[in-house]
N, C-alpha and C positions, 0 to 999 in steps of 0.2 A: 781548464777548458780552453781549447783553441777557437779563435774566431778568425775566419778568413775574410779580409777585406780585398776583393778582387775588383779592380778598376782602372781608371785612367790617370792622368797627370794630377788630378785632384787627390786621388788616393796615394799617389807617389809623393806628393808634397812639393811640386815643382814651384819654385819662385818665379812669378810671371816675368817675361821678357829676359830670362836667364837660362842657364843650364843647371843652376844651383837647386839644392833641396833644402826645404825648411828643416831645422834641426828638431830633435826630440823635444816634446813638450810643446811645440808649436804646431806640428802636423795634428789633424783632427783625429787620426787613428791612434796617435800616442795619447792624446788627451782622453779619449775613450778608454784606452788600456789603464791609464792611471785612476780614472774615476771608478772602474770596475774592480780594480785591485790587482796589483802586479803579481801577487802570490797566487791568486785563483784564477786568473785569465791570462792568455797571451793572445794579443792581436797581431796576426800575421798580415803584413803590408805587402800586397801583391799589385802595386800600381805600375802601370806601363804607360807612358806618354803616348798619346795617339791611338790608344786602344778603343775600339767601338763594339758595342755589344752586337750589332748586326753585321759586322765585318768578318775578319779572320777568326775570331773566337765565338762565332755564332753557336757552336756545338754546346756551349755552356747554358744557353737558354733551355736546352732540353735535359740537361743532367743535373742542374742546380736549381733549387727553389730559393729565389730571393726572399729574404725576410727584411722588411722595413719597419723600424720601430722608432717613433718620434717620442722622445721623452725628455724631460729635464734631468740631467744628470747632476 
């Protein structure tokens, strides 16, 4: 199963005050992928620094239903 994580610099894994990206196993998206199981799930990281939900990508508010699930993995 594919899970799309569409977001900003937090989804991208930007290291603050740099242009670097956190490595696999440090980014929250990779941690979720590992907890769910690498064989059963694929977390697609679509993070873009500076992206805003009400800005240039506002069309996604109408065609995607966000699912927020808070749980201890």
